[in-house]
N, C-alpha and C positions, 0 to 999 in steps of 0.2 A: 463174471460180474466184477467190476473194478472194486478194489478193497475199500475205497472211500465210500461207495454206495452201500456195500455190505455193512460197513461199520455204522452208517447212518440208519439203515433198517434195523440193525441190532439194537441201537439206542432207542429207537421208536418203540420196538417190541417190549423192551425192558420197562419203559415208561408206562406203556399201555397195561401190561399185566401186573405191574406193582403199584398201579394207581391207588390212592387212598379210597376212591369210590368203590373199586372192586374189593378191596380188603374189608371195608365196612360192610358191604353187602354180604360177603362170606361170613363175617362175624355174626351178623343178624341171623342168617340161616342156621348157623351153628347153635345160636341161642334157642331158636325155635325147636331144633332137633333135640336139644337137651331137655327142654320143658316137656316135649312129647313123650319121652321115655317114661315119665311118671305115670302115664295112662295105662301102661301095660296092654296096649292094643295098637291099632292103626289110627294115626291122627292126620287128617287132611286139613291143610291151612291155606287160606287165600286172603291176602291183604292188598288193598289198592288205595293209593292216594287219589281220591276222586277228583281233585283239581288238576293233577298232572298225568294221571293214568299209569303211574309207576306201580308195578306189582311185585309181590313176592308170593310164591306158591310152593307148597310141599305136598307130595303125593298127588300131583296134578292130574294124572290119568286114572286114578282110582275112582271107582263108582261107589259112592257112599250112600247108605240108606238114609233118606231124609227124615223119615217119620213126620212129625207135625210141621217141620220146616216147609212142607209142600202147601201149607195153608197160606203162605205168603204169595206164591204164584196164583193160587186159587183166588185170593182176594183181588189180585191184579186183573184176572180174567173176568171176574164178576163186575168189577168197576168199569172195565172196558165195555161190557154190555150195557151198563148204566149210561155211559157216555154216548153209546149208539142208540139209546132210546128203547132198547129191548126190554129192560126192566127199570124200576126206579128204587131209590133208597127208601122211599116211604111205602113201597108196595108191601102188602100184608101177606104173610105166609102162615097157614094154619098148622099148628103143632098138635098132633094127636097123641093119645096114649101109646099107640103102636109105634110111633116114631122114637119114643124114649127107650132106646135099647138098654138092657141091663149090663152091668159090669164094664162100663166104659166111662172115661173122664168126661163129665158134663156138668159144669156149674149151672147151666140152663135147666137141666133136669132136676138138679138139687133145689132150684128155686120154684120150679113148676112141676112137681112130681106126678101130678095127675094129667098134665098136658091140657088139651082142649083150650088152647089160647092162640091168639094171633100176634105174631111178632113181625116187625118190619125187616126188610133186607138189611138195613143199617144195624138193627139189633143183632141179627145173625152174624154179620161181619165182625161186629165188636166181640161177641162171644167167641167166634172162631179164632180171630187174630190175637186179641188181648188176653183171653183166658184159655186158649187152645182147646175149645170145646169140640169134642168129636162128633156129637150129634148135630150141632149147628153146622159143622163142616160138611157133613154128608147131605144135609138139606140144601146147602149152597151148591154142592156138586150137581144135585138133581136139578136145581133151578137153572144152573148154567148149561146143562145139556150133557153132563157126564164127564168122566175123567179124560176121554179122548178130546173133547172140545177144549178143555183146559190145556192139555198137552199140546195140541195143535196151536193154540194161542201163543204159548211160550216159544215154540219153534219158529213161528212166524215173526217173532221179535228178533230172530237171528241167534237165539240161544239153543244150541243143539244137544249138548251133553246133559240134559235133564230129561227124565222120563217119569210121567205120572200115569199109572195104569190101574191103580187100586185105591178105592176110598177107605175110610177108617174101618167100616164094618168088614169089608173084604180082607183087610190086613189081619183081622182076627182069625181068619180061617186056617192059617198055617204060618209057621215061623219064617219060612223063606220068602213069603209074599212081600214082606216089607222091603226086601232087597231089590225088588222090581221098581220101586219108587226111588230112583237114585239121582244123584247129582255129583259131578266132579266139583272140586273147589273153584276152579276157574269159571265154570258155567254159572255157579251161583254168584260169583263176583260180577260177572257180566250182567246178570239179571238185576242185581242191586244197583249197578251203574246205570242201567236203563231207567230204573225207577227214580234214581237220584236226579238224572237229567230232566225228568218230567216231560219227555216228548211223546210218550205213548198214551198217557192219560191226561184228562183235563186237569186244570189246576184244582178244581173243587174235589175231584176224585183223588188226586195225589195228596191233597191236604188231609182228606179224611183218612186215607190209609196211613199216612204219616202219624196222625194223631193216635190211631188205635194200635200202631206198632210201638209207640212210646208208652201207652197206658198198659195197665195190667200187671199182675204179680209174678208172672212166670220168669224164670231165669235170673232171679236176684243174685245168685252166686256165680253167674257165668260172665258174659262179656262185661257187664257194667259194674261188677262188684269191686274191682280194684282201680277203676278209672278216677281221674280227678273230680272233685266236686263241681257241679254245674255242667258236667258233660251230658250231652243229649244222646240217648241211645234209642234208635228205632230198630227193633229186632224181632226175630221169631225163633223160638226154641223148638227142639224136637227130642223126644226121649222114648226109648223102647223099654219093654220089660226084659227079663233075662230068661235064657233057656235052661234046660236041666243041668247043663254044665256050669251054670253061674256066669255065663257070658252075656253081656249087654250089647245088642246090635248097634245102638245109636244113642249118643249123648251129644246134642248139637246146639249151636247157637250161631245165627247169622244176622248181620245187621249193618246199619249205617251209624257211625259214631261222629258226632260233632264236638270236637274238643274246645275248651275255653280259649285257646290261643288262635283259633281260626282254622285248624287242620281238620279236614273231613276225610274219614277213612271208611271204606267198606271192609268188614271183617267177617270171615267165614271160618268156623272151627267145627269139624266133624270128628268125633271120637267114636271109633267103630270097633266092634269085636273085642271089647275090654272086659276083664274080670276084676278090675279095681272097684273100690266102693264109690258111691256117688260123690262123696266129698273130694276124692282125688280126681275123678273125671271132671268135675266142675272146676276144680282149682286149676287144672291144665288149661281150660278155656279162659279162665280169668287171667292167668299168667301170660298167655299168648296175646290177649287184648292189651294188657299193660305194657308188654314189650313193644307191641306195635305203636301204641300211643307215645312211648318214650323214645323209640329208636328208629322208627320208619316214617318217611324215607330218610336214608342217610344223607347228611349234608356234605 
């Protein structure tokens, strides 16, 4: 090779690998890794600029237990059936005393402890997504046709690295079962992007899901806690209990963030197999979201 061509290629390589874009990207990934160490567990992160598609992913191949994050794809699947005329939002569902399982998170059960009431599908979706109600969740799984139907729906969207095989009641049967309901950070980013683009659901269904993902008290100390005022956060949390070793399988938050300056981000944070206290686990999620809002994508 002539020396002149060799020298030219060497210069191009030097420019390419020392570009500020690459340096800034590496700096951001280092920041995420530093924050993650505080969780004393495995932290999966996915961040996407929803307008450009640029992404940053940490532990991209790891299968993280979703816990109640799976209520987001469940809601999408139910609303897809609404759009197809199989069910309606105003359809009534009978809630019996036998449906109100003990020892599970259910604001619906707290409000109607005796059961024997009729709630609409819209009510059940609101309880499930906004308040992470486990009993309402399982009633929706039953209405939709079971976990396999919901799982197949997600896969037909082109999102493959998500598996939904057990409902809330089934997850109480053993510690390891929750790990069968998994997602990689990239797969959840993909699903959030599908929802954001609004191509798979009608506008009415998308608007309703958007509303109930914004509403509700869960996750106050997670994604939204350190973001600027007037930021809109449509999200779904997921939280496990702990085993006999004091290890928490899942402390999660995933969602779409609309920042005041016009930046729209999908943010996924899965904190798995951590023995840190809840304040530290939630703070890791909050710090990741803040870092994403401030530094991603790099200019």
